[in-house]
C-alpha positions in Angstrom: 4.7 -138.1 141.0 6.1 -134.5 141.2 7.5 -133.4 137.8 9.8 -130.8 139.4 12.8 -133.1 138.9 12.1 -133.8 135.2 14.1 -132.1 132.5 12.1 -129.5 130.7 12.9 -130.8 127.2 14.2 -134.0 125.8 15.7 -133.6 122.3 14.8 -136.5 120.0 18.1 -137.2 118.2 18.6 -140.9 117.6 17.0 -143.1 114.9 15.6 -145.3 117.7 13.9 -142.3 119.3 12.5 -141.1 116.0 11.1 -144.5 115.2 9.5 -144.6 118.7 7.8 -141.2 118.4 6.7 -141.7 114.8 4.2 -144.4 115.8 0.7 -143.1 116.5 0.0 -145.7 119.2 3.2 -144.7 121.1 2.3 -141.0 120.6 -1.0 -141.8 122.4 0.7 -143.7 125.1 3.0 -140.7 125.8 -0.1 -138.5 125.9 -1.4 -140.7 128.7 1.9 -140.3 130.6 2.2 -136.6 130.1 0.6 -135.6 133.4 0.8 -138.6 135.6 2.5 -142.0 135.9 0.5 -145.1 134.8 0.9 -148.9 134.8 0.8 -151.0 131.7 -2.8 -152.0 132.6 -3.8 -148.3 133.1 -2.2 -147.4 129.8 -3.9 -150.3 127.9 -7.3 -149.2 129.3 -6.8 -145.5 128.4 -5.5 -146.1 124.9 -7.8 -149.1 124.1 -5.0 -151.7 123.7 -4.5 -155.2 124.8 -2.0 -155.3 127.8 0.5 -157.2 125.6 0.5 -154.5 123.0 0.7 -151.8 125.5 3.7 -153.5 127.2 5.4 -153.9 123.8 5.0 -150.2 122.9 6.0 -149.0 126.4 9.2 -151.2 126.3 10.2 -149.5 123.0 9.6 -146.1 124.4 11.6 -147.0 127.5 14.5 -148.4 125.4 14.5 -145.2 123.5 14.8 -143.2 126.7 11.4 -141.4 126.2 9.7 -142.9 129.2 11.0 -144.3 132.4 9.9 -146.3 135.5 9.3 -143.9 138.3 7.8 -146.2 140.9 7.2 -149.8 141.6 5.0 -151.7 144.0 4.2 -155.3 144.8 0.7 -156.5 144.0 -0.1 -160.1 144.8 3.5 -161.1 144.3 3.9 -159.2 141.0 6.0 -156.1 140.6 3.8 -153.3 139.2 5.8 -150.6 137.4 4.6 -147.0 137.0 5.9 -145.3 133.8 6.2 -141.5 133.2 7.6 -139.3 130.5 11.4 -138.8 130.7 10.9 -135.0 130.3 8.1 -132.5 130.3 8.2 -132.1 126.6 9.9 -133.6 123.5 11.7 -131.5 120.8 11.5 -133.2 117.5 14.1 -132.5 114.7 12.9 -130.4 111.8 11.7 -132.8 109.2 13.4 -130.8 106.4 11.9 -129.8 103.1 9.3 -132.2 101.9 9.8 -134.5 105.0 6.9 -135.8 107.0 6.1 -133.7 110.1 5.3 -136.4 112.6 3.8 -134.0 115.2 1.3 -132.6 112.7 0.4 -136.0 111.4 -0.3 -137.2 114.9 -2.2 -134.0 115.7 -4.5 -134.5 112.7 -5.0 -138.2 113.6 -6.0 -137.2 117.1 -8.3 -134.5 115.9 -10.0 -136.9 113.5 -10.4 -139.4 116.3 -11.8 -136.9 118.8 -15.5 -137.1 119.6 -17.6 -135.1 117.2 -20.1 -134.3 120.0 -17.4 -132.5 122.1 -16.6 -128.8 121.7 -13.5 -128.2 119.6 -12.0 -125.1 117.9 -10.3 -125.6 114.5 -9.3 -122.6 112.5 -6.9 -121.8 109.7 -6.0 -118.3 108.9 -3.9 -117.1 105.9 -1.9 -114.1 107.0 0.5 -111.6 105.4 3.0 -110.5 108.0 6.3 -108.8 108.2 9.2 -110.9 109.6 8.8 -109.0 112.9 5.1 -109.7 113.1 5.7 -113.3 112.2 8.3 -113.7 115.0 6.1 -111.8 117.5 3.0 -114.0 116.7 5.2 -117.2 117.1 6.4 -116.0 120.5 2.9 -115.0 121.6 1.5 -118.4 120.6 4.3 -120.2 122.5 3.8 -118.0 125.6 0.1 -118.7 125.5 0.7 -122.5 125.2 3.2 -122.3 128.1 0.8 -120.3 130.2 -2.0 -122.9 129.8 0.4 -125.8 130.3 1.2 -124.4 133.7 -2.5 -124.3 134.5 -3.0 -127.9 133.5 -4.6 -130.1 136.2 -4.2 -133.8 135.8 -7.6 -134.4 137.3 -9.3 -132.7 134.4 -10.0 -134.1 131.0 -7.3 -133.9 128.3 -7.3 -131.1 125.8 -4.8 -130.7 123.0 -3.4 -127.5 121.5 -1.6 -127.6 118.2 -0.4 -124.7 116.2 1.8 -124.3 113.2 3.0 -120.9 112.0 4.9 -121.2 108.8 5.7 -119.7 105.4 3.9 -121.9 102.8 5.6 -122.7 99.5 5.4 -119.6 97.3 3.4 -120.3 94.3 3.6 -118.1 91.2 0.6 -117.1 89.1 1.1 -120.1 86.7 1.3 -122.6 89.6 -1.5 -121.2 91.8 -4.0 -120.8 88.9 -4.7 -117.1 89.7 -4.5 -114.6 86.8 
């Protein structure tokens, strides 16, 4: 299915959409649908679910407007539905101070579940930047992610890129333990 007609971004705004994307299984289903449409059977196989469970989660995603049926076909008298993402990307609301960041929680769960024998690059760097440098780095990271997303080929194995550039909570000498 060509993705040229898909909106670039779907903004998650309703409670129903938030509940749908907050579930790790549904996050993994959306990852399957990110590059190409799939049937309930194909989704179940790729995510490692029973078809009934896969169908349940896909229905919730569809009801929330996050996935949609893009094609149907008759197979032995049964209508087979192909599902795809409703947009190229989802924009989640800011969780607010102290709120759970769903995207980061899912990313960590995916990282922990990734095969240990496959190459992966995980780094954390503590930086001290001016506001201008901070903004420039954020823009460069976004541009790099966009560049490689355009190069993505659905026939190749999945790879995930997650980055978080943020100002951590400022800790004074008494809180941080440094003297």
